[in-house]
Phi, psi and omega in degrees: 000314185265349179302312180296327178292317177301312181299319181295315180293315179301313182293325177296315178294321181299318182275327186265341181232076184294346179288349178281129180276335189209132177228129185205169171288135182283107178240024179088024182304317183294330182273348185248017184286149170212189183295339179268343182224108180236132179280132175293136177230155003288147183223164173234126180245125189251137176217166185226151171224116181241085191291323185208119177266139180245129178277109183278304178201141172043047176069025170265117184253147175230152181204143169275104184264134174268129179250115181257131178234117176259124178255121183236142176200167174247141175248109178264339185279149174285140177230017181287172185293343180271350182275134176298146183303321182294334178280319184275355183300324179298322177292320179293327175299320178294319178296326180290340179303321180297323177292322179296321177297315179301313181297322182290327186259335181294117181087355179293136181216166179220186185291336183241007176217146179283174183298141178288131180242134181294126176260317177202159176121165002280130175259127180271137174267133174276123184225155179254006185257009177090356178273142166262125182230127176239141181238131170251142174237122177250161174231143178213152177266119184253138176253124180249109181247020182298328184267359180289131180300144176254126180255138178262120179292142179245131180234164178058043179245129176252119180291142178239124178253117179259130178243143175299150184300329184269012181277131177279124183260006178284142181294141178236155171246152182257032181247039175074222184269011182294149177293148176298155181297151179295140175275128182298343180272346178286150176293153180298148178274141177267146179287000000 
């Protein structure tokens, strides 16, 4: 259900925010790093929260899905007031990435989800590991039609009705011995 949404968001960021070195599903990469596993930065880590799916008709489900995007980077450059602008510009480029992510995703939509609308952010995470992390949360209405039955159209079919040879094909009424109703096209009966 959420795989196509992840791919759409990932591909949108990949094409619209080329400054990102790494885009992935958020599985706690920033929290699980060690000397053997380091996340490339700047990065965007995407996660979803789909709290309640509603069955609208015939197994077509809809849900307001929250799309969380964490933008992480390290700033090694000085950006204080004493640093010349040309030196601190690289740090400002990293800060601008969060705005680029917002611009790329705000209003973005696909065939099975409505436009992403900003719910919150950027929220900064306080961290002790040297990363600057900002989180945006968007919301979108997703339509899940995976369980809807698929019907195959049949063409060039002529129905054949087979009747047993001893079947009477004259019309009958089930109202006993009553005369059949008058046909409006027949002339009126005289008494």
